[in-house]
N, C-alpha and C positions, 0 to 999 in steps of 0.2 A: 758497175753492175755487169754481170755476165750476160752476154747476148745469146740469142737462140743458136746462132752459128757456132759460137764457142761451146755451148752446151752439147750440141750435136757432135762436134769434133772430139770432145772429151769422151763421150760415150763410144764413138767409133774407135778411137785409139785403144780404149780399154777392152771393148768386146771383140772387135774384129782383129786387132793386132796383138792383143794380150799384153799391152804395155803397162808396167807398174805405175802406181799413182805418182811416185816421186819423179819418174821420167816424164810423165805427162805434164806435171807442174813445171819442170824445167823447160820443156819444149815450148810450152804455151806462155811461160813467164808469169804464172799465177801461183797462188799459195796451194799447198797440199790440202788444206782445209776446204778451199774453194773447189778443188777437184773432187774431194769426198762428198761435199754437199751436192755437186752436180750429178754425181753417180747415184746418190741416194734419192734424188728428186724423182717424182713420178712423171713429171712433164717438164717442158721447157719453162724457163723463168718468165714471169709476167711482170710488167711494170704496173704498180698500183699507186695512184696518186693519193696522197694523204687528204683526208676530208678537211676542208677549210670552210670557214664561214664567209659570209658576204661582207663587203665593206660597210653595208648598212646595219649589220648586226650591232655595231658599237653604239648606234644612236636609236635603235629600235625601241628599247625599253623607255628611254626618255620621251620619245615621240608618243608612245602609248599612254604614258602618265599625263603628258600635256593634253592629249585629246580627251582623256577622262575628266580632267579639271575643267576644260572648256565645256564639256557636256553637262557637268554638275552645275556650273554657273548659269547655263541656259535653262535649267530645269525650272518649271513654273512653281510658284510658291504653293504650299499646301493649305495656307490660310484662306478662308472664304473672302470674297471681295468686299463684303460689308463689315468684316472685322468681328463678327459675332461668334465665330467658331472657336 
């Protein structure tokens, strides 16, 4: 991944020194496409961590089902105590 310092150097070489894209790529040892992307970007690159779930997510659904089953078993009977209903 391109760092902020590299991004700034690419922009400086292009704007202040007027260096061609191919020359910048050779000097910095990166691809021409990387140089083009850095010049086209509005701001410096930012690292964005991919969204990941928790380790608990794998068992969360099973835990919820198990709790529901336990609650249903503990539910009082709807029949009347004398058995007439």
